[in-house]
C-alpha positions as CSV (number, residue, x, y, z in Angstrom):
1,M,-18.1,-237.8,-17.6
2,Y,-22.0,-237.8,-17.4
3,I,-22.6,-234.8,-19.8
4,N,-23.1,-235.9,-23.9
5,S,-20.5,-233.8,-25.5
6,T,-22.2,-234.3,-29.1
7,E,-24.9,-232.1,-28.2
8,V,-25.3,-228.8,-30.8
9,D,-24.6,-225.6,-29.5
10,P,-27.9,-223.9,-29.2
11,R,-26.4,-220.6,-30.7
12,V,-26.4,-222.5,-34.1
13,Y,-30.5,-222.1,-34.0
14,E,-30.3,-218.6,-33.2
15,D,-28.5,-218.0,-36.7
16,E,-30.6,-219.7,-38.7
17,L,-33.9,-218.3,-37.3
18,R,-32.5,-214.7,-38.1
19,V,-31.9,-215.9,-41.7
20,S,-35.1,-217.2,-42.2
21,R,-36.7,-214.3,-41.3
22,K,-35.6,-212.4,-44.4
23,R,-36.4,-215.2,-46.7
24,K,-39.5,-217.0,-45.5
25,P,-43.0,-215.8,-45.0
26,M,-44.8,-215.5,-41.6
27,V,-46.6,-218.9,-42.0
28,E,-43.4,-220.2,-41.4
29,Y,-42.8,-218.9,-38.2
30,G,-44.2,-221.9,-36.6
31,T,-41.8,-224.2,-37.6
32,E,-38.8,-221.6,-36.6
33,L,-40.3,-221.4,-33.2
34,R,-40.4,-225.5,-33.2
35,Y,-36.5,-225.3,-33.8
36,K,-36.3,-222.6,-30.7
37,M,-38.2,-224.6,-28.5
38,E,-36.1,-227.6,-29.2
39,A,-33.0,-225.6,-28.5
40,V,-34.3,-225.0,-25.0
41,F,-35.2,-228.4,-24.5
42,R,-31.7,-229.5,-25.5
43,V,-30.1,-226.6,-23.0
44,Q,-32.4,-228.0,-20.2
45,R,-31.4,-231.6,-20.9
46,V,-27.7,-230.4,-20.4
47,I,-28.6,-228.4,-17.0
48,D,-30.7,-231.5,-15.8
49,D,-27.4,-233.9,-16.7
50,T,-25.0,-231.6,-15.1
51,S,-27.3,-231.8,-11.8
52,I,-27.3,-235.4,-11.9
53,A,-23.5,-235.3,-12.3
54,L,-23.1,-232.7,-9.2
55,K,-25.5,-234.8,-7.2
56,Q,-23.0,-238.2,-7.8
57,A,-20.0,-236.1,-7.3
58,S,-21.6,-235.3,-3.9
59,D,-22.8,-238.5,-2.9
60,I,-19.0,-239.8,-3.7
61,I,-17.8,-236.9,-1.5
62,H,-20.0,-238.1,1.1
63,L,-18.8,-241.6,1.0
64,F,-15.2,-240.7,1.4
65,Q,-16.2,-238.5,4.2
66,D,-17.9,-241.6,5.8
67,M,-15.0,-243.5,5.1
68,L,-12.6,-241.0,6.5
69,D,-15.0,-240.8,9.5
70,E,-15.0,-244.7,9.9
71,R,-11.0,-244.3,9.6
72,D,-10.8,-241.9,12.4
73,A,-13.0,-243.9,14.4
74,I,-10.7,-247.1,13.8
75,I,-7.3,-245.0,14.8
76,R,-8.9,-243.8,17.9
77,T,-9.8,-247.4,18.7
78,L,-6.5,-248.6,17.9
79,E,-5.1,-245.8,19.9
80,V,-7.4,-247.1,23.1
81,E,-6.2,-250.7,22.5
82,L,-2.6,-249.8,22.3
83,E,-2.9,-247.8,25.6
84,R,-4.6,-250.5,27.0
85,Y,-1.8,-253.0,25.3
86,K,0.8,-250.6,26.9
87,D,-0.6,-250.7,30.3
88,I,-0.9,-254.7,30.3
89,V,2.8,-254.5,29.2
90,D,3.8,-252.1,31.9
91,L,1.8,-254.1,34.4
92,S,3.7,-257.4,33.5
93,Y,6.8,-255.4,33.5
94,A,6.0,-254.1,36.8
95,T,5.1,-257.8,38.3
96,A,8.0,-259.6,36.8
97,T,10.5,-256.6,38.4
98,R,8.7,-257.0,41.5
99,R,10.0,-260.6,41.7
100,R,13.4,-259.7,40.9
101,V,14.0,-256.5,43.0
102,K,13.1,-255.6,46.5
103,R,10.8,-252.6,47.1
104,I,12.1,-249.5,48.7
105,G,9.6,-248.3,51.5
106,V,9.0,-244.0,50.5
107,S,8.0,-241.5,53.3
108,A,7.4,-237.8,53.3
109,E,8.7,-235.8,56.0
110,P,6.7,-235.7,59.3
111,L,4.3,-232.8,59.6
112,L,3.9,-230.1,61.7
113,E,0.7,-228.4,62.8
114,S,1.3,-225.2,61.5
115,D,-1.5,-222.6,59.7
116,N,1.3,-220.7,58.0
117,V,0.0,-221.4,54.5
118,R,0.0,-218.5,52.0
119,T,-2.8,-217.5,50.0
120,F,-2.9,-215.7,46.9
121,E,-5.1,-213.7,44.7
122,K,-6.4,-214.7,41.4
123,E,-8.8,-214.1,39.0
124,Q,-12.1,-216.0,39.0
125,R,-11.2,-217.4,35.5
126,S,-7.9,-218.8,36.8
127,R,-9.6,-220.4,40.0
128,D,-12.2,-222.2,37.6
129,L,-9.3,-223.6,35.6
130,I,-7.0,-225.1,38.7
131,K,-10.5,-226.6,40.0
132,D,-11.0,-228.0,36.7
133,A,-7.7,-229.2,36.3
134,I,-7.4,-230.7,39.6
135,L,-11.0,-232.5,39.5
136,A,-9.8,-234.0,36.0
137,N,-6.8,-235.5,37.5
138,D,-7.0,-239.2,38.3
139,F,-5.3,-238.7,41.9
140,M,-6.6,-235.2,43.1
141,K,-10.2,-235.7,42.2
142,H,-10.4,-237.8,45.3
143,L,-9.9,-235.0,47.3
144,S,-12.7,-233.1,49.0
145,L,-14.2,-229.9,47.7
146,A,-13.0,-227.9,50.7
147,Q,-9.8,-229.3,50.1
148,I,-9.5,-228.4,46.5
149,E,-10.9,-224.6,47.6
150,E,-7.8,-224.0,49.6
151,I,-5.5,-225.6,47.3
152,V,-7.0,-223.4,45.0
153,D,-6.5,-220.3,47.3
154,C,-2.6,-221.5,48.0
155,M,-1.3,-222.1,44.5
156,Y,0.9,-219.2,43.3
157,P,1.7,-217.9,39.9
158,I,5.0,-219.2,38.2
159,T,6.2,-218.4,34.3
160,F,8.9,-220.5,32.3
161,S,10.1,-218.9,28.9
162,R,10.1,-221.0,25.8
163,G,12.8,-223.8,26.3
164,S,12.8,-223.8,29.8
165,I,12.8,-227.1,31.9
166,I,9.9,-227.1,34.5
167,V,10.6,-230.5,35.6
168,N,13.9,-232.4,35.0
169,E,13.7,-236.2,35.0
170,G,15.8,-237.6,37.9
171,D,15.6,-234.7,40.0
172,V,13.9,-234.8,43.5
173,G,10.8,-232.7,43.3
174,S,8.4,-231.1,46.0
175,T,6.1,-228.8,43.7
176,V,2.9,-229.6,41.6
177,F,2.1,-227.6,38.8
178,V,-1.5,-226.6,36.8
179,L,-0.7,-225.5,33.4
180,E,-2.9,-222.1,32.6
181,E,-1.4,-220.9,29.6
182,G,1.0,-222.0,27.0
183,K,2.1,-225.6,25.9
184,V,4.7,-228.1,27.3
185,E,6.7,-231.2,26.0
186,V,6.9,-234.2,28.0
187,S,10.2,-236.6,27.6
188,R,11.8,-239.5,29.0
189,D,15.3,-240.8,28.6
190,G,15.8,-237.8,25.7
191,K,12.4,-239.5,23.9
192,Y,9.3,-237.3,23.1
193,L,6.5,-238.6,24.7
194,S,3.9,-236.0,24.4
195,N,2.7,-232.4,24.5
196,L,0.1,-230.8,27.4
197,T,-1.8,-227.7,26.9
198,P,-3.6,-225.7,29.7
199,G,-5.8,-227.3,32.3
200,K,-3.4,-230.1,32.8
201,V,-1.8,-231.1,36.5
202,L,2.1,-231.8,36.3
203,G,4.1,-233.8,38.5
204,E,1.4,-234.7,41.2
205,L,3.4,-237.5,42.8
206,A,5.9,-234.8,44.5
207,I,3.0,-233.5,47.0
208,L,3.0,-236.9,48.3
209,Y,6.7,-237.7,49.4
210,N,10.3,-237.0,48.5
211,C,10.7,-238.6,45.0
212,K,12.3,-238.1,41.9
213,R,11.1,-237.0,38.7
214,T,10.1,-239.5,36.3
215,A,9.9,-237.5,33.3
216,T,11.4,-234.2,32.0
217,I,8.8,-231.3,31.1
218,T,9.9,-228.7,29.0
219,A,8.4,-225.2,27.9
220,A,7.4,-225.8,24.1
221,V,6.3,-221.8,24.2
222,D,6.3,-219.4,26.9
223,C,4.2,-220.6,30.0
224,K,2.2,-219.8,32.6
225,L,1.6,-222.2,35.4
226,W,0.1,-222.7,39.2
227,A,2.2,-224.1,41.6
228,I,2.0,-225.9,45.5
229,D,4.6,-227.3,47.5
230,R,4.4,-230.4,49.4
231,Q,4.1,-229.0,52.5
232,S,1.8,-226.7,51.9
233,F,-0.5,-229.4,50.4
234,Q,-0.1,-231.6,53.2
235,T,-0.5,-228.8,55.9
236,I,-4.1,-228.3,54.2
237,M,-5.1,-231.9,54.1
238,M,-3.9,-232.2,57.8
239,R,-5.8,-229.1,58.8
240,T,-8.9,-229.9,57.2
241,G,-8.9,-233.2,58.3
242,L,-8.7,-232.4,62.2
243,T,-11.2,-229.7,61.6
244,K,-13.5,-232.2,60.3
245,Q,-13.0,-234.6,62.9
246,A,-13.2,-232.0,65.9
247,E,-16.2,-230.6,64.5
248,Y,-17.8,-234.2,63.9
249,T,-16.8,-235.3,67.6
250,E,-18.2,-231.9,69.0
251,F,-21.5,-233.3,67.2
252,L,-21.2,-236.3,68.7
253,K,-20.5,-235.6,72.3
254,S,-23.6,-233.4,72.6
255,V,-25.8,-236.3,71.9
256,P,-26.6,-237.9,75.3
257,I,-26.1,-242.0,74.0
258,F,-22.4,-240.7,73.2
259,K,-21.7,-238.0,75.7
260,D,-19.8,-240.8,78.0
261,L,-17.7,-242.8,75.1
262,P,-14.0,-242.6,75.0
263,D,-12.5,-240.3,72.7
264,E,-11.2,-243.3,70.5
265,A,-14.8,-244.6,70.1
266,L,-16.0,-241.1,69.2
267,T,-12.9,-241.0,66.3
268,K,-14.3,-244.4,65.1
269,I,-18.0,-243.2,65.0
270,A,-17.0,-239.9,63.2
271,D,-15.0,-241.7,60.4
272,V,-18.1,-243.5,59.5
273,L,-20.4,-240.7,59.4
274,E,-21.7,-240.3,55.9
275,E,-22.9,-236.7,54.5
276,T,-26.6,-237.2,53.0
277,A,-28.1,-234.1,51.3
278,Y,-31.6,-233.5,51.1
279,N,-33.8,-230.8,49.1
280,N,-36.1,-228.2,50.5
281,G,-39.6,-230.5,51.4
282,D,-37.9,-233.5,51.2
283,Y,-39.3,-235.9,53.9
284,I,-36.3,-237.1,55.8
285,I,-38.2,-239.6,58.1
286,R,-41.8,-240.6,57.8
287,Q,-43.9,-241.0,61.1
288,G,-44.6,-244.7,61.4
289,A,-42.1,-246.0,59.1
290,R,-39.3,-248.1,60.2
291,G,-35.7,-247.1,60.4
292,D,-32.2,-247.9,61.9
293,T,-30.4,-244.6,60.7
294,F,-29.0,-241.8,63.1
295,F,-29.0,-238.6,61.8
296,I,-27.1,-235.3,62.7
297,I,-27.9,-231.7,60.9
298,S,-24.6,-230.7,59.7
299,K,-26.1,-228.0,57.7
300,G,-29.7,-226.1,57.1
301,Q,-32.7,-226.8,59.4
302,V,-35.5,-229.4,59.3
303,R,-39.3,-229.2,60.7
304,V,-40.5,-232.2,63.1
305,T,-44.1,-232.6,62.7
306,M,-46.7,-235.5,63.8
307,K,-49.9,-236.8,62.3
308,Q,-52.7,-236.7,64.6
309,P,-55.3,-239.6,64.5
310,D,-58.2,-237.5,63.8
311,A,-56.6,-234.3,62.3
312,A,-56.5,-233.7,58.6
313,E,-53.0,-231.9,58.9
314,E,-49.9,-232.5,60.4
315,K,-49.3,-230.7,63.5
316,Y,-45.7,-228.8,63.9
317,I,-43.8,-229.7,66.6
318,R,-40.4,-227.6,66.6
319,T,-37.6,-227.0,64.2
320,L,-34.1,-228.6,64.3
321,R,-30.9,-226.8,63.2
322,R,-27.5,-227.5,62.7
323,G,-25.8,-229.5,65.3
324,D,-29.0,-230.9,66.6
325,F,-29.9,-234.6,66.1
326,F,-33.0,-237.0,65.7
327,G,-33.3,-240.7,65.0
328,E,-31.1,-241.8,67.7
329,K,-33.5,-244.4,69.2
330,A,-33.1,-246.2,66.0
331,L,-29.6,-247.0,67.1
332,Q,-30.8,-249.0,70.3
333,G,-33.2,-250.9,68.6
334,D,-36.3,-249.0,68.7
335,D,-36.9,-248.8,64.9
336,L,-40.5,-247.3,64.5
337,R,-40.5,-243.3,63.9
338,T,-42.7,-241.5,66.0
339,A,-42.5,-238.4,63.9
340,N,-41.9,-236.6,60.4
341,I,-38.8,-235.1,59.8
342,I,-39.2,-232.8,56.8
343,A,-36.3,-230.7,55.2
344,N,-37.2,-226.8,55.7
345,D,-34.3,-224.7,53.8
346,L,-34.2,-223.1,50.3
347,D,-30.5,-223.9,50.1
348,G,-31.3,-227.6,51.1
349,V,-30.3,-229.7,54.3
350,T,-27.2,-231.7,54.9
351,C,-27.1,-234.4,57.4
352,L,-24.5,-237.0,59.0
353,V,-25.9,-240.5,58.9
354,I,-24.9,-243.6,60.7
355,D,-26.9,-246.8,60.6
356,R,-27.4,-249.3,63.5
357,E,-25.4,-252.1,62.1
358,T,-22.2,-250.1,61.6
359,F,-22.8,-248.4,64.9
360,N,-23.3,-251.8,67.1
361,Q,-19.9,-252.9,65.0
362,L,-17.9,-250.2,66.4
363,I,-19.2,-249.7,69.6
364,S,-20.8,-252.2,71.5
365,P,-19.8,-253.3,73.9
366,L,-18.4,-250.2,75.0
367,D,-15.8,-251.5,77.3
368,E,-13.4,-252.4,74.5
369,I,-10.3,-250.8,76.0
370,R,-7.7,-253.2,76.3
371,T,-5.9,-253.8,79.3
372,R,-3.6,-256.7,78.4
373,Y,-0.4,-255.8,79.6
374,E,2.3,-257.4,81.2
375,D,5.7,-256.6,82.8
376,E,7.5,-255.9,79.7
377,F,10.3,-254.2,81.0
378,V,11.5,-257.1,83.1
379,E,13.2,-258.7,79.4
380,R,14.3,-254.9,78.2
381,R,16.5,-254.8,81.7
382,R,17.6,-258.1,81.2
383,L,18.7,-257.3,77.7
384,D,20.4,-254.1,78.7
385,D,22.6,-255.9,81.4
386,E,23.4,-258.6,79.2
387,F,24.9,-256.1,76.2
388,R,26.0,-253.3,78.6
389,H,29.4,-253.7,78.2
390,V,29.4,-254.4,74.2
391,Q,30.9,-251.6,72.2
392,L,31.0,-251.1,68.7
393,Q,34.8,-251.9,68.3
394,H,34.2,-255.6,69.7
395,L,31.9,-256.6,66.7
396,R,33.3,-258.5,63.9
397,R,31.6,-258.3,60.5
398,I,31.0,-261.6,59.0
399,A,28.9,-260.9,55.6
400,T,26.2,-258.8,54.8
401,L,22.8,-259.7,54.6
402,G,20.8,-257.0,53.3
403,V,21.1,-253.4,51.3
404,G,18.7,-250.8,52.3
405,G,17.6,-247.4,51.7
406,F,19.9,-245.7,54.3
407,G,22.8,-248.5,54.5
408,R,23.4,-252.0,54.9
409,V,22.7,-254.8,57.3
410,E,25.9,-256.9,58.4
411,L,26.1,-260.2,59.9
412,V,28.3,-259.8,63.3
413,Q,30.0,-261.8,65.9
414,V,31.0,-260.1,69.1
415,G,35.0,-260.7,69.5
416,D,35.9,-264.3,69.1
417,D,32.5,-265.7,70.1
418,D,31.5,-268.1,67.1
419,S,28.7,-269.5,69.2
420,R,26.5,-266.7,68.6
421,A,25.8,-263.9,65.6
422,F,24.1,-260.5,65.3
423,A,22.6,-258.4,62.6
424,L,24.0,-254.9,62.9
425,K,22.2,-252.0,60.8
426,Q,24.5,-249.3,59.7
427,M,22.5,-246.1,58.8
428,K,24.2,-243.0,57.3
429,K,23.5,-240.0,59.3
430,A,23.9,-237.7,56.5
431,Q,21.4,-239.3,54.1
432,I,18.7,-239.1,57.1
433,V,19.0,-235.7,57.3
434,E,19.0,-234.9,54.1
435,T,16.0,-236.7,53.9
436,R,14.5,-235.2,57.0
437,Q,13.9,-238.8,58.5
438,Q,15.2,-238.1,61.8
439,Q,11.8,-238.2,63.7
440,H,11.3,-241.7,62.0
441,I,14.9,-242.9,62.8
442,M,14.6,-241.9,66.7
443,S,11.0,-243.6,66.7
444,E,12.0,-246.8,65.4
445,K,14.5,-246.8,68.1
446,R,12.4,-246.0,71.2
447,I,9.6,-248.1,70.1
448,M,12.2,-251.5,69.2
449,S,14.0,-250.5,72.8
450,E,10.2,-251.0,74.3
451,T,9.4,-254.2,72.3
452,D,9.2,-257.9,73.6
453,C,7.6,-260.1,71.2
454,N,8.6,-263.4,69.6
455,F,7.1,-262.2,66.4
456,I,9.3,-259.0,66.3
457,V,12.8,-258.7,65.7
458,K,14.7,-258.0,69.2
459,L,16.9,-254.6,69.5
460,Y,20.0,-255.4,71.8
461,K,21.9,-252.1,71.7
462,T,22.5,-249.3,69.6
463,F,26.1,-247.3,68.9
464,K,26.7,-244.2,66.6
465,D,29.9,-242.4,65.2
466,D,30.2,-239.3,63.2
467,K,28.7,-240.9,60.3
468,Y,26.5,-244.1,61.1
469,L,23.9,-245.0,63.5
470,Y,24.1,-248.8,64.3
471,M,21.4,-251.1,65.8
472,L,22.7,-254.5,66.7
473,M,19.7,-256.8,66.6
474,E,18.3,-260.4,66.6
475,V,19.4,-262.1,63.4
476,C,17.1,-264.6,61.7
477,L,19.2,-266.8,59.7
478,G,16.2,-268.4,58.1
479,G,16.3,-265.6,55.5
480,E,13.7,-263.2,54.1
481,L,9.9,-264.4,53.0
482,W,10.6,-262.2,50.0
483,T,13.4,-264.6,48.7
484,V,11.3,-267.6,49.5
485,L,8.0,-266.2,47.7
486,R,10.5,-264.9,44.8
487,D,11.8,-268.6,44.5
488,K,8.7,-270.4,44.8
489,G,6.3,-267.9,42.9
490,H,3.5,-268.2,45.7
491,F,2.2,-270.1,48.6
492,D,-0.5,-272.4,49.1
493,D,-3.5,-271.8,51.5
494,P,-1.9,-273.4,54.7
495,T,1.4,-271.5,54.4
496,T,-0.3,-268.3,53.7
497,R,-2.3,-268.8,56.7
498,F,0.9,-269.6,58.9
499,Y,2.8,-266.5,57.7
500,T,-0.5,-264.5,58.2
501,A,-1.0,-265.7,61.7
502,C,2.3,-264.8,62.6
503,V,1.9,-260.9,61.4
504,V,-1.5,-261.0,63.1
505,E,0.3,-261.7,66.5
506,A,2.9,-259.1,66.2
507,F,0.0,-256.7,65.1
508,D,-2.2,-257.9,68.0
509,Y,1.2,-256.8,70.4
510,L,2.0,-253.4,68.6
511,H,-1.8,-252.1,68.1
512,S,-2.6,-253.0,72.0
513,R,0.0,-250.7,72.7
514,N,-1.1,-248.3,70.1
515,I,1.5,-248.6,67.8
516,I,1.2,-248.5,64.2
517,Y,3.7,-250.5,61.7
518,R,3.0,-249.0,58.0
519,D,5.6,-251.3,56.3
520,L,4.3,-254.4,55.7
521,K,5.5,-256.4,52.8
522,P,7.6,-259.8,52.3
523,E,11.0,-257.7,52.5
524,N,10.1,-257.0,56.0
525,L,9.5,-260.3,57.1
526,L,12.4,-262.7,58.3
527,L,12.2,-266.5,59.2
528,D,14.4,-267.3,62.1
529,N,16.0,-270.5,62.6
530,Y,12.9,-272.5,62.9
531,G,11.0,-271.1,60.0
532,Y,8.6,-269.0,62.2
533,V,7.9,-265.1,60.9
534,K,9.3,-262.3,62.6
535,V,8.7,-258.4,61.4
536,V,11.6,-256.2,61.1
537,D,12.1,-252.5,60.3
538,F,10.5,-250.7,62.3
539,G,11.5,-247.0,60.4
540,F,7.7,-246.4,59.8
541,A,6.4,-247.7,63.5
542,K,4.9,-244.6,65.6
543,R,3.1,-244.7,68.7
544,L,-0.1,-243.1,68.6
545,E,-2.2,-241.1,70.8
546,Q,-5.3,-242.7,72.2
547,G,-8.2,-241.9,69.5
548,K,-5.6,-239.9,67.4
549,K,-4.2,-240.2,64.1
550,T,-1.1,-239.7,62.2
551,W,-0.5,-237.6,58.9
552,T,3.0,-238.4,57.4
553,F,3.1,-240.7,54.1
554,C,4.5,-244.1,55.0
555,G,4.8,-247.3,53.3
556,T,5.5,-249.0,50.3
557,P,3.6,-248.0,47.4
558,E,1.6,-251.3,46.5
559,Y,0.7,-251.5,50.4
560,V,-0.2,-248.0,51.4
561,A,-4.1,-247.7,52.2
562,P,-6.2,-245.0,50.6
563,E,-6.4,-242.7,53.5
564,V,-2.6,-242.5,53.6
565,I,-2.5,-241.4,50.0
566,L,-5.1,-239.2,50.3
567,N,-3.8,-237.5,53.4
568,K,-6.7,-237.9,55.3
569,G,-4.9,-238.8,58.5
570,H,-4.5,-242.8,59.4
571,D,-4.2,-245.0,62.4
572,I,-3.6,-249.0,63.2
573,S,-6.6,-249.6,60.6
574,A,-4.0,-249.1,58.1
575,D,-2.0,-252.1,58.9
576,Y,-5.1,-254.0,58.5
577,W,-5.7,-253.2,54.9
578,S,-1.5,-253.9,54.3
579,L,-2.3,-257.4,56.1
580,G,-4.9,-257.9,53.2
581,V,-2.2,-257.0,50.5
582,L,0.2,-259.4,52.2
583,M,-2.3,-262.2,52.1
584,F,-2.8,-261.6,48.4
585,E,0.6,-261.4,47.4
586,L,1.6,-264.3,49.2
587,L,-1.4,-266.1,47.5
588,T,-0.3,-265.3,44.2
589,G,3.0,-264.2,43.9
590,A,2.1,-260.3,43.1
591,P,0.2,-257.9,45.1
592,P,-3.3,-257.0,44.2
593,F,-2.6,-253.3,43.3
594,T,0.4,-252.9,40.7
595,G,1.1,-249.9,38.1
596,A,4.1,-249.0,35.9
597,D,5.0,-246.3,38.4
598,P,3.9,-245.1,41.8
599,M,1.1,-242.7,40.9
600,K,-0.5,-245.3,38.4
601,T,-0.5,-247.8,41.6
602,Y,-2.1,-245.2,43.6
603,N,-4.7,-244.7,41.4
604,I,-5.6,-248.4,41.1
605,I,-5.5,-248.5,45.0
606,L,-8.4,-245.6,44.7
607,K,-10.4,-247.7,42.6
608,G,-10.7,-250.2,45.4
609,I,-10.4,-253.7,46.0
610,D,-13.7,-254.6,44.1
611,T,-11.9,-253.7,40.8
612,I,-9.5,-256.3,41.6
613,D,-10.1,-259.8,39.7
614,F,-9.3,-262.4,42.2
615,P,-7.4,-265.6,40.5
616,K,-9.5,-268.9,40.9
617,S,-6.3,-270.3,42.9
618,I,-7.6,-267.9,45.9
619,A,-10.0,-270.1,47.9
620,R,-13.4,-268.0,48.8
621,N,-13.0,-267.8,52.5
622,A,-9.4,-265.9,51.8
623,A,-10.9,-263.8,49.1
624,V,-13.8,-263.0,51.7
625,L,-11.7,-262.0,54.6
626,I,-9.0,-260.2,52.0
627,K,-11.8,-257.8,50.9
628,K,-13.0,-257.5,54.7
629,L,-9.5,-256.3,55.5
630,C,-9.2,-254.0,52.4
631,R,-12.3,-252.1,53.1
632,D,-11.9,-248.2,51.6
633,N,-13.5,-246.9,54.6
634,P,-10.6,-247.4,57.9
635,A,-13.5,-248.1,60.3
636,E,-15.1,-250.4,58.5
637,R,-12.2,-252.8,58.0
638,L,-12.1,-256.3,60.2
639,G,-9.9,-256.0,63.2
640,Y,-10.2,-252.1,63.5
641,Q,-14.1,-253.0,64.6
642,K,-15.5,-253.9,68.4
643,G,-14.0,-257.1,68.5
644,G,-10.8,-255.9,67.6
645,I,-7.9,-258.4,66.2
646,S,-9.7,-261.4,67.3
647,E,-12.2,-260.9,64.5
648,I,-9.3,-261.9,61.8
649,Q,-8.6,-264.8,64.6
650,K,-12.0,-266.3,64.4
651,H,-12.6,-265.7,60.7
652,K,-13.5,-268.7,58.5
653,W,-10.1,-269.0,56.7
654,F,-8.4,-269.6,60.0
655,D,-10.8,-272.1,61.0
656,G,-9.1,-275.1,62.8
657,F,-5.9,-273.2,62.8
658,N,-3.9,-273.7,66.3
659,W,-3.3,-270.1,67.6
660,E,-2.0,-271.0,70.9
661,G,0.4,-274.1,69.1
662,L,1.8,-270.7,67.1
663,R,2.2,-268.4,70.7
664,L,3.9,-271.5,72.2
665,R,6.0,-272.3,69.2
666,T,5.2,-275.8,68.9
667,L,3.4,-275.9,65.7
668,D,5.7,-276.8,62.8
669,P,6.3,-274.2,60.6
670,P,5.2,-275.1,56.6
671,I,8.9,-274.3,55.7
672,K,12.1,-275.2,57.7
673,P,15.2,-273.2,56.8
674,R,18.3,-275.1,56.9
675,V,20.8,-273.6,59.0
676,R,24.1,-274.9,59.8
677,S,26.0,-272.4,62.1
678,P,25.7,-269.2,63.6
679,N,27.5,-267.7,60.5
680,D,25.4,-269.4,57.9
681,T,24.4,-267.3,55.6
682,S,23.1,-269.7,52.5
683,N,19.5,-268.5,53.1
684,F,20.5,-264.7,51.9
685,D,20.9,-263.4,48.6
686,E,24.8,-262.6,48.2
687,Y,25.6,-258.7,48.4
688,P,29.1,-257.6,47.1
689,P,31.1,-255.4,49.3
690,D,30.1,-251.8,49.8
691,S,32.0,-249.7,47.4
692,D,30.6,-246.3,48.1
693,P,32.3,-243.3,49.3
694,A,32.0,-242.8,52.8
695,P,29.3,-240.3,53.7
696,P,30.2,-237.2,55.3
697,D,30.2,-236.4,58.9
698,D,27.3,-235.4,60.8
699,V,27.8,-233.8,64.6
700,S,24.8,-231.5,64.7
701,G,23.7,-233.6,67.7
702,W,20.0,-234.6,66.5
703,D,20.7,-238.0,67.5
704,S,22.0,-237.4,71.3
705,D,19.5,-239.7,72.7
706,F,20.6,-242.9,70.0
């Protein structure tokens, strides 16, 4: 369209030129040459016009390409916004659902200390792919490199032909996969969600605990995967954690200022030691500088030198190697460095480091071992005598108070005595065995049988038959705190302070006896007839050895601490994390860490409390306390440091609170439930009669001591 189509064909001029040569003399050849040149010029103009047209066409093509690129960028932005909107909707739905549906605790099988983890040979290409997939996974990327290497070693090959189901929605899973070859299709409720290609982790929630698959994964083509089961994964996590703890503790015992500390104190120090790397030639410490940091060499070696007053060069003193330490005087207040410490290893130097402030928070004073014990068996013996003659057949069911994972809780009375009622917890033995929770149930019975605290529900007696286990307990007719919170939306500061203080008193009692609770949430807090809170449901509670940790995944997803998720081993400090979460939920109506599914919730938890937006309704002192309780490092949490749980009680948020009145039960509760009689269940939700078929018998004898 840019070419002049009226131009004359130059071949016409060539014909005329040949004719003119026959009839014209040579003198006219100049005119002919002129015609020829004009023809050439016309051809050139055609070429130039064509070139211009091509350039303009190219510009248009580039313009269209820019438009396409801009369109793709807009599409990508929309996809990101759509995903963000979906997350917001999912979060809103999860929060709304939480207000309507009670949350069920989850637990893995109790872990055995076993080294029987099989390894499988694999090519370096496969090892790299598995490692990269783990490091790209939102959850598994938090594992240490040593743990990842062991996981890579233990993953075994497995293949699926086209159309095969790798993971089936609704099934209980215990295996996680890494896709190496092929392509898989992910669907939920029969609807296509996405395709996944090699280098992806599949089904990672199953390595944490016994849970149902939330989607179906089908092999779109023939696929090769690598797999590891939950028991192997958790064994690796426990073994590496114990090895690291033992190694760090041995390092500490070699240091004079640490050698007389109890194991509990050494464990706390080991937890806060931070690994710091240095390059060859780096000055770790400079003579004359001020410092408050203590170092233990865990890898490589260092040179110790001193600068003499009149000397031009530093004088070599000695070489320190793995297990040696330096800077210990800084922990005792002498912060002027007396020598240079220089990294002296081509492969670099790694040190375990702790600063004076952290050390003093954990250790000083050193006589912090609790001795506040009373003769707590006097009341236990009295209760045993009182209920000695009560038999299961004497109990008369009045109504259902709650429904849980293993059964129901019924309001009962003994015979014709209408003056007093009890709560009877009924658990299906076959289901306990199926989910391998026998140890947890036996632990619950032992702990509650020994407990005597005004802020913990009392256990009076236990029974059993071929189908069920029964626990006869104190009844709290004020209802569940969860129900009150659901109906009110959220609590104000004074109300939250009262209920939190009740939990603090229960934790003080439990932790002083080395008992970890592990399932704090409003659903497990009951109001007694007067409005005081009592902690119930000790299915996840465990008594720990002094200075030791436990490794079984336990808790309710929104409340579990980071170290529980990552299988690092946990102790009573996990309860302080959950206390901070409880405060947040009571003040706002929803926990701070909530995702559309458990794995999303865990990934939000691992990002930390500092990524959470605190609403303005949370007062500053309350926010400060929550953040001090929800520290990522367990040893840094308030309540776990040198002052113990009293540091929580002395926090500014509790200024003016009447702790003595709470303990003596003279303090007026913020909400006083209405309880008209020992049979009044009006403060509980109504539940339909149990329509489930009777469970199968279990006569294996595992519950002989129940």
